[in-house]
C-alpha positions as CSV (number, residue, x, y, z in Angstrom):
1,X,-18.9,-6.5,-17.3
2,X,-16.7,-3.4,-18.0
3,X,-18.4,-1.5,-15.2
4,X,-17.6,-4.3,-12.8
5,X,-13.9,-4.2,-13.7
6,X,-13.8,-0.4,-13.3
7,X,-15.4,-0.6,-9.9
8,X,-13.0,-3.4,-8.8
9,X,-10.1,-1.3,-10.0
10,X,-11.3,1.8,-8.0
11,X,-11.4,-0.2,-4.8
12,X,-8.2,-2.1,-5.2
13,X,-6.1,-0.1,-7.6
14,X,-2.6,0.8,-6.5
15,X,-0.5,3.7,-7.7
16,X,2.7,5.5,-7.3
17,X,2.1,8.4,-4.9
18,X,1.8,11.7,-6.8
19,X,2.9,13.8,-3.8
20,X,6.3,15.1,-3.0
21,X,7.6,11.7,-1.9
22,X,8.3,9.6,-5.0
23,X,9.3,6.6,-2.8
24,X,5.7,5.7,-1.9
25,X,3.2,3.2,-3.3
26,X,-0.5,3.2,-2.2
27,X,-3.9,1.8,-2.8
28,X,-7.4,2.1,-1.4
29,X,-8.4,-0.4,1.2
30,X,-12.0,-0.3,2.6
31,X,-12.2,3.3,1.4
32,X,-9.0,4.5,3.1
33,X,-5.5,5.0,1.8
34,X,-3.0,2.3,2.5
35,X,0.5,3.6,1.8
36,X,4.1,2.2,2.1
37,X,7.0,4.7,1.9
38,X,10.7,4.0,1.8
39,X,12.7,6.0,4.3
40,X,16.3,7.1,3.8
41,X,17.6,4.6,6.4
42,X,16.3,1.6,4.3
43,X,13.2,0.9,6.3
44,X,9.6,1.5,5.3
45,X,6.7,3.3,6.9
46,X,3.3,1.5,6.4
47,X,0.3,3.8,7.0
48,X,-3.4,3.1,7.1
49,X,-6.3,4.9,8.8
50,X,-4.1,7.2,10.8
51,X,-1.9,4.4,12.2
52,X,1.7,3.8,11.0
53,X,4.3,1.1,11.5
54,X,7.9,0.9,10.6
55,X,8.9,-2.3,8.8
56,X,12.2,-3.6,7.4
57,X,13.0,-4.8,4.0
58,X,13.1,-8.4,5.3
59,X,9.5,-8.0,6.5
60,X,8.5,-7.5,2.8
61,X,9.3,-11.2,2.5
62,X,10.9,-10.8,-1.0
63,X,8.1,-8.7,-2.4
64,X,8.6,-5.2,-3.8
65,X,6.9,-2.4,-1.8
66,X,4.3,-2.1,-4.6
67,X,3.5,-5.9,-4.5
68,X,3.4,-5.8,-0.7
69,X,0.9,-3.0,-0.5
70,X,-1.2,-4.7,-3.2
71,X,-1.3,-7.9,-1.2
72,X,-2.3,-6.0,1.9
73,X,-5.1,-4.2,0.1
74,X,-6.5,-7.5,-1.1
75,X,-6.6,-9.0,2.4
76,X,-9.4,-8.8,5.0
77,X,-7.3,-7.9,8.0
78,X,-4.2,-5.8,8.7
79,X,-1.8,-6.7,11.5
80,X,-1.8,-3.1,12.9
């Protein structure tokens, strides 16, 4: 049972990005990094599999960026 929990965490775990940009949250979705980063102008860049999209805070629908990226990692399809 512990092994199953560890495997699930590896595939859906989110974390604060350890790179130079401290304003990012990311997780692994289908083996690829899904990342949301806050930009200086108050918008966010959502990146997955080489594609990116700019979204506004209102598009987060009341969720924090971390919550938003966790929800996206748990869904089957992205809107990209």
